[in-house]
C-alpha positions, 0 to 999 in steps of 0.5 A, spaced: 331 738 379 339 739 379 339 743 385 335 737 388 340 732 386 346 736 389 342 736 396 341 729 396 348 728 394 350 732 399 346 729 404 349 722 402 356 725 403 355 728 410 351 722 412 358 718 411 363 722 414 367 719 419 366 721 426 373 719 429 378 724 432 383 723 426 378 724 421 376 731 424 380 735 419 377 730 413 370 731 415 371 738 416 374 739 409 368 735 406 363 739 409 366 745 407 365 742 400 358 741 401 357 748 404 360 751 398 354 748 393 349 753 396 353 758 400 359 759 395 366 757 395 368 763 399 362 763 403 359 768 398 352 766 395 350 768 388 343 766 390 339 771 394 335 765 397 341 763 401 345 767 406 353 769 405 357 765 411 363 769 410 365 774 415 359 771 419 360 771 427 362 764 429 358 763 435 352 765 431 354 759 426 355 754 431 348 756 434 345 755 427 348 749 425 347 745 432 340 747 431 339 745 424 342 738 426 338 737 433 331 739 430 330 746 433 331 750 427 327 747 421 329 747 414 329 740 411 335 741 407 340 744 412 337 739 417 339 733 412 346 736 411 347 738 418 346 731 421 353 728 420 356 734 423 359 733 430 360 739 435 368 739 432 366 739 425 361 745 426 366 749 430 371 748 425 366 750 419 364 756 424 371 758 425 373 757 417 367 762 415 368 767 420 375 768 418 373 769 411 372 777 409 365 778 408 362 780 402 356 784 399 
């Protein structure tokens, strides 16, 4: 039940992100906080159901997130979270996680 509430709260937070250029850094910071809920604050998930993002190739992360956002990749939780992300948000998130050291 707690995870469901967290996902709903995260979806609400992302749905309210500003898409203006001046708010890109703030939107990316908010999105990172939402990602950390499942994927860990440093991109290393403690749950075997969710992948690590740290050290993942940025092009893969961009492709995956755009597919979630645009409905080409089906996962209701990720789709809801990706809906509020712009292409710039996704690129910034991908660069951030790609630069982190990969973990086991």
